[in-house]
N, C-alpha and C positions, 0 to 999 in steps of 0.2 A: 787746834790746828797750829796756832802760833808756836806753842810749846814743842809740838812735834817737829816742826820746821827748824827752829832754833837748836834743838838737840841734834838733829840730823846734820845741820851745818857744822856744828862744833865737832860732831863724830868725824865728819870728812876733814876737818882741820887736823885732828889727831892722826888720822891715817896718811893724811898728805905729808906729814913730816918724814915719811919714810920714802916718798916719791922723789925721784931725780928732780932737782929744782931747776934744771935747764929747759928752756922753752922748747929746744929743738930735739930733746930726747925722744927717741922711737924705740918701741919694743922690738927686741930681736924676734926673728922668724919662728924660732922654736921656744917662744915664751910660754911659761906655765900659766895656768888659770889663776894662780895666786898673784903672779906678776901683772897679768891683765887686770885683776881686780884692784890692785893697787894704783895701776896706771889710770884706769877709768875712774876711780874715785878722785884721783888728782884732777882729771879733766873736768868732773862735775863741779868740784869746788872752785876750780880756777875759771870755768865758764860763768859761774855765777857772779864772781868778782868782776869779770870782764864785761858782762852785761850791765852791772851797776856803774861801771866807769865810763860807758860809751858816751853819755851826754857831754863829758869833759872833752870829747874828741869829735863831736858833730861838726859838720861843715854846713854850708848854706842850704844844701838840698834837705839835709835832715832837720834843719831849724824850720825850713818851710813847711816839711811834713808835719812837724810838731805844731807849728801854727795853724795848719789846716785842721788838725784834730781839736786844737782848742776852739778854734772858730766854729767848727761843726757842732762841737758839743754845746758851745754857748747858745747856738740857734736851737738846738734840741731843748736845751734847759728851759727855754721859754714855754714849751708845750709839755713839760713833764707831767703836769696835772692832767691834762687831756689824754695823753697817751697812757698814763697810769690807769685812768677810768676805763679807756677803751680795752686795754688787755684784761683787766680784772672782770670786765663784762663778759668776755669771751670764755672765762674759766669753766663754766658749767657745760659748755660745748666740746671741751677737750677730753678725748678718751683717757681714762685713768692710766692705762699702760704708758701712754706718752708722758704724763706727769710723773709717773714713777720713774721712768727712764731719765727724765730731766733732773729729778732729785738726786737719784742714786749715783748717775754717772758723773755729776758735778761734785760729789762729796770727796774730800780729801783722802778718806781711808780706801775707797774704791779707786781712786785716781792712781794711788801708789801701788795698789795691787796690780793694776794694769801695767804700768811703767815698769814696775819691778820684774814682772813676768816677761816682758819684752827683753829686758837686759839680761836676766838669768838664762833665758833660752840662748841668747847670743853667747854668753859666757860658756855655757855647757857645750855648745856646739863649736866653740872657737871661732865664730862667725863674726868678723869685724864690722860688717854692715849693720847687724842687729845689735852688736854691742854699741856701736856709735849711736844708733837710733835710740837705744835705752838711756844712753848717757844724755842725749838731747832732750829727751822726754822728762828724765829726772832733774836734770839741771834747770830746765825751762820752768817746770812746775814749782820748784823749790824758790827760784829767784822771783818769779811773778807772784807765787803765793805769799812770800814773806812781805813783798812789797804791798801786796793787797791787804794783809792783816795789819801792817803798820799804818797804812792810810786810813782804813777804817776806824782805827783808835784815835788818829789824830784828828780826822775830820768830823766824826761823830754826827754824821748826816742821819736824819730821821728816815725810817722806812715808810713807805705809803700806809702799811697796815698799823702803824703806830697811832694813826690819828692826827699826826702833826703834818704840816704841809711841807713842800719841797725845800723851803728856805730855812727850815729848823735845823740847827747845828748844835751839838753839845760835845765839843772836843774832849777827849780823854775820859770819857765815860765808859763804864763796864757794862752798861745796859745794851744788850744785843739788838734792841729795837732802834738804836742809834748807831748801827754799824752798817750802814747802807752802801757807802761809796768807797771802792767800786765793788762790782759783783764777784764774789769769789767763785761761784759756779760757772759763771761765764768765762772767767780766767782759766780755770783748771781744764774745764772741757774744750775750749777752743785752742788752748795751748797744745793739748794732745792731738786734736784734729789737724791743726796746722803743721805740727811736727810730722805726723804720720803721712800727711798729704805729699810731703817732699819726697816720698818714696816712689811717687807715680808721675809719669809725664802726661797722662790723659787729663784733659781739662774737666771731662765728666766725672772721673773719679774724684778729683781734686774738689770740684764742686759739691759732690755728694758728700764727701767728708766734712767740708765746711759747713754744710747744711746740718749735718748730724751734730757737729760741734756747737752750732748755735741753739739747738734746742734747749739744753739746760739753763742757758742764760734767759731765754724767753720763757721758760717755765716759771722762773722766779718773778716775771712781770705778772704772769696770771695769778700767782699767789699773793701779789702785793708786798712782796719782800724787797723789791728793788724798783727804782725809776729807770727809765729807758736810758738816760745819760749814764747811769752806774754800769750798765750793760755794754754800752758803746765804748766807754773808756776801758772796760775790762778787756774787750776784744782787741783794742789799740794796744794795750799793755802785752797782750798774749803775742801779737804779731812782732812787735819790736824786740821782745824777749827772745823768742825763738830765732829771729834772724841774727841778732847779736852773738847768741851762743853757738849758732850754727856756723857762723863765720869763724869764730875761734876754733871750733873743732876741725876746721880744714887744716889747721897747722898741726893737728895732733894725730890725724888718721889719715891713711892712704886712701880708704874708700870714700869717694867723694860722690855720693849717689845723685847729688844735685849740681855737679860741677858745671854742666851745660845750661843750667837754668836757675841761675842765681839772681836774675833780675825780676823784680816784682814792683807792683805799685797798687795803691788802693786809696780810695777817697769816698767821702760821704756826699750824697747828692739830695737835693730838696726840691723836686718837682712839685707843682701845685697839688696839695692834698696827699702827697706821699713823701716817704724818705726811703733811702736805699744805700746800700754799701757795695761798692764796685772794686773787685779784686782783679788785677790784670797779671796773668802769670804765663 
């Protein structure tokens, strides 16, 4: 996956040399599909760079949110052994179709088939809203996916099924049993769900999409492939990446499907004997 993402980004860089470098450039009303493709490819690449630059521009609110994620993850880390055992104990009771969905939907090749299909549909129909959605999906998955692959390699955290405990780290190893942090399935699946949910105002539809997007991450807990903290951090990365790139795309496209619904908040909660994620939208 890492090679695919790196090649994809460098391909974007090559195409972007033909894209107008000015930030405020807008496509003409009679733009051809080729012009749209070049413009959208530039939006993908620049959106990725924009998302990576955001921490350098964070203000107090963003740093407080980051601190909340770190604090919540630290608390969950204490219980990683217990939560891993709990989820693995449930594995035999989970229907196989649910497990299969969790695996295949969170796989990178299937992710890019879906996101590519959304974008190509928008390009074929010359529908700006669909094109923008496709750009958001592709850019977010690429940015978050590359960050996830790099983090796995740097941290080298042992997977539960490796037989080592949660505190085992072998940085820069190529052994996939030590590529646990964060969860790639959680990142790709929830990135898609969170981006697609922006198309809808109904909290019920949004909630349903978020639930569907969480299944692949949870499926990795059943299989002993990740710790709970790997999944939680993956979801946090997804939300931050989609929000950053979506904000950037506001300057590139006239179709702002979420213009009146840009405010969101989320937090982790830890009532006695339970844990929860609360998203307000």
